[in-house]
C-alpha positions as CSV (number, residue, x, y, z in Angstrom):
1,M,-106.3,14.5,-11.5
2,A,-107.6,12.8,-14.8
3,G,-111.3,13.6,-16.1
4,S,-111.1,16.1,-13.2
5,G,-112.0,19.5,-15.7
6,N,-109.5,21.7,-15.0
7,T,-107.2,22.8,-17.1
8,G,-104.5,25.4,-17.8
9,L,-103.4,27.5,-14.9
10,T,-106.0,26.2,-12.5
11,R,-104.1,22.3,-13.4
12,L,-101.0,23.2,-12.3
13,I,-101.7,24.7,-9.1
14,K,-103.5,21.5,-8.1
15,A,-101.1,19.7,-9.2
16,G,-98.5,21.4,-7.5
17,Q,-100.9,21.1,-4.1
18,Y,-100.8,17.1,-5.2
19,S,-97.5,16.7,-5.4
20,W,-96.8,18.6,-2.4
21,Q,-99.1,16.7,-0.9
22,G,-97.1,13.7,-1.3
23,I,-94.0,15.0,-0.1
24,K,-96.0,15.5,3.3
25,A,-97.1,12.6,3.4
26,A,-93.7,11.0,2.7
27,Y,-91.7,12.8,5.5
28,Q,-94.8,12.3,7.5
29,H,-94.8,8.6,7.1
30,E,-91.4,7.1,6.0
31,E,-88.7,6.9,7.6
32,A,-86.3,6.3,4.7
33,F,-87.4,9.0,3.0
34,R,-87.1,11.2,6.4
35,Q,-83.1,10.3,6.2
36,E,-82.6,11.1,2.0
37,V,-84.3,14.9,2.6
38,W,-81.5,15.5,5.4
39,V,-78.6,13.9,3.6
40,L,-79.7,16.2,0.7
41,I,-80.1,19.1,3.3
42,I,-76.3,18.5,3.8
43,A,-74.9,17.2,0.9
44,I,-76.8,20.8,-1.8
45,P,-73.6,23.2,0.5
46,L,-71.2,21.2,-0.1
47,A,-71.7,19.8,-3.0
48,I,-71.6,23.2,-4.0
49,W,-68.2,23.8,-2.1
50,L,-67.0,19.9,-3.4
51,G,-67.8,20.5,-6.7
52,E,-65.0,21.8,-9.3
53,S,-67.8,22.4,-11.9
54,G,-71.4,22.8,-12.4
55,L,-71.6,19.6,-14.2
56,E,-70.1,18.2,-10.7
57,K,-71.9,20.2,-8.8
58,A,-75.4,19.1,-10.9
59,L,-73.7,15.3,-10.6
60,L,-73.8,15.1,-7.0
61,I,-76.9,17.1,-6.1
62,G,-78.6,15.7,-8.9
63,S,-78.3,11.8,-7.2
64,I,-79.4,12.1,-4.2
65,L,-82.7,13.7,-6.1
66,L,-82.9,10.7,-8.3
67,L,-82.5,8.9,-5.0
68,L,-85.3,10.5,-3.4
69,I,-86.7,10.3,-6.4
70,V,-86.4,6.2,-6.4
71,E,-87.7,6.2,-2.6
72,L,-91.3,8.2,-3.6
73,L,-91.5,6.0,-6.4
74,N,-91.3,2.5,-4.1
75,S,-93.6,4.0,-1.4
76,A,-96.2,4.4,-3.9
77,V,-95.3,0.9,-4.8
78,E,-95.6,-0.5,-1.2
79,A,-98.9,1.6,0.2
80,V,-100.7,0.4,-3.3
81,V,-100.0,-3.0,-2.6
82,D,-100.7,-2.5,1.1
83,R,-103.9,-1.3,0.4
84,I,-105.1,-4.2,-2.1
85,G,-104.5,-6.2,1.0
86,S,-102.7,-8.1,4.1
87,E,-102.4,-11.7,2.4
88,R,-99.1,-12.7,1.2
89,H,-99.1,-13.3,-2.6
90,E,-95.7,-13.9,-4.6
91,L,-96.6,-10.6,-7.2
92,A,-97.2,-8.6,-4.5
93,G,-94.2,-9.8,-2.4
94,R,-91.9,-9.6,-5.8
95,A,-93.1,-5.8,-6.1
96,K,-92.2,-4.5,-3.1
97,D,-88.8,-6.5,-3.4
98,M,-88.7,-4.6,-7.0
99,G,-89.3,-1.2,-5.4
100,S,-86.2,-1.9,-2.7
101,A,-84.2,-2.7,-5.1
102,A,-84.9,0.3,-7.6
103,V,-83.8,2.3,-4.0
104,T,-80.5,0.0,-3.1
105,V,-79.6,0.7,-7.0
106,A,-80.2,4.6,-6.3
107,I,-77.9,4.0,-3.0
108,I,-75.1,2.7,-5.1
109,N,-75.3,5.1,-7.8
110,T,-75.3,8.0,-4.9
111,L,-72.2,6.9,-3.3
112,I,-70.4,5.9,-7.1
113,I,-70.9,10.0,-8.3
114,W,-69.7,11.1,-5.3
115,L,-66.5,8.6,-4.4
116,L,-66.0,9.7,-8.0
117,I,-66.2,13.0,-8.4
118,V,-65.4,13.7,-4.5
119,F,-62.0,11.8,-4.0
């Protein structure tokens, strides 16, 4: 947290704790994130088995990790927009739609990588 006074190892520990809280909150409250985590759990052994090189394995696993990153950011945008107010606003809707579009692009990216490497 900015201005918390934490430095060095304490700052790293606190940052790790906040990150873990975010992952737990996403898993608890976001169905899409839960589904993508299970895809990752299944995909890691598949990627290790199907990837012929370290680069292929990294691309297969990394594409799903990227999808999780984008999903976390999309969920954060949605939470902030929902926190600001419940009234409909064009910019709020646009922000949520763009976050959703980013997730869709990340899914397409993952599918392309898996299709190109596996087939």
